[in-house]
TIZA-424093 format. One line per 8 residues: number of its first residue (from 0); their letters; for each residue x, y, z of C-alpha. Coordinates in nm, 2 decimals. Example, Ala and Ser with C-alpha at 12.3 -4.5 7.8 and 13.67 -1.06 7.14 Angstrom:
BEGIN
0) AS) 1.23:-0.45:0.78  1.37:-0.11:0.71
***
This chain:
BEGIN
0) MSTSTDSY) 9.16:7.66:9.38  9.24:7.89:9.09  9.47:7.76:8.81  9.59:8.09:8.67  9.87:8.27:8.86  9.90:8.53:8.59  9.96:8.87:8.74  9.64:9.02:8.61
8) EVQRRIAT) 9.43:8.74:8.76  9.60:8.78:9.10  9.54:9.16:9.08  9.18:9.10:9.00  9.14:8.87:9.29  9.30:9.12:9.53  9.05:9.38:9.41  8.77:9.14:9.47
16) VLRLPPGS) 8.88:9.05:9.82  8.93:9.41:9.92  8.60:9.51:9.77  8.76:9.75:9.52  8.63:9.82:9.16  8.74:9.56:8.90  9.06:9.68:8.73  9.15:9.92:9.01
24) VTADTELA) 9.44:9.71:9.12  9.75:9.70:8.89  10.10:9.55:8.94  10.22:9.89:9.06  9.94:9.94:9.32  10.09:10.00:9.66  9.94:9.77:9.92  9.95:10.05:10.17
32) DVVTDSFA) 9.72:10.25:9.94  9.45:9.98:9.92  9.47:9.77:10.24  9.28:9.97:10.50  9.41:9.78:10.81  9.61:9.47:10.92  9.29:9.26:10.93  9.22:9.34:10.56
40) LVEMMIEL) 9.58:9.23:10.48  9.53:8.91:10.67  9.20:8.84:10.51  9.34:8.91:10.16  9.64:8.67:10.21  9.42:8.40:10.35  9.19:8.42:10.05  9.48:8.41:9.81
48) QEDYGVHL) 9.63:8.11:9.99  9.30:7.92:9.96  9.25:8.03:9.60  9.59:7.92:9.49  9.66:7.63:9.73  9.98:7.78:9.87  10.11:7.85:10.22  10.25:8.19:10.30
56) TQEDIQPL) 10.43:8.29:10.62  10.45:8.63:10.78  10.81:8.64:10.67  10.69:8.60:10.31  10.43:8.87:10.34  10.63:9.13:10.53  10.85:9.26:10.24  10.55:9.28:9.99
64) RTAGDVAG) 10.49:9.64:9.88  10.28:9.61:9.56  10.01:9.39:9.41  10.28:9.28:9.16  10.50:9.16:9.45  10.20:8.96:9.57  10.14:8.81:9.23  10.51:8.72:9.19
72) LIARRVTQ) 10.51:8.55:9.53  10.19:8.35:9.45  10.34:8.24:9.11  10.66:8.13:9.27  10.48:7.93:9.54  10.25:7.76:9.29  10.55:7.67:9.08  10.73:7.53:9.38
80) AT) 10.43:7.32:9.47  10.41:7.15:9.14
***
């Protein structure tokens, strides 16, 4: 489980899971631009849940539009869990 929920670290992890070049995902990156299909989105969210030890529901994920939104959600969930 990762200990850093800093936005940059979550963005880096998203890029890794989606097999994108390091540094290519920023807080403003639209998920629709980098997630090729629903399977990739599910895979990304499962990896992030495992990395950060959080549980995310479909309702949590649905409104997410950017990598920054994902990082913010992860940070909130990690904070709630502690």
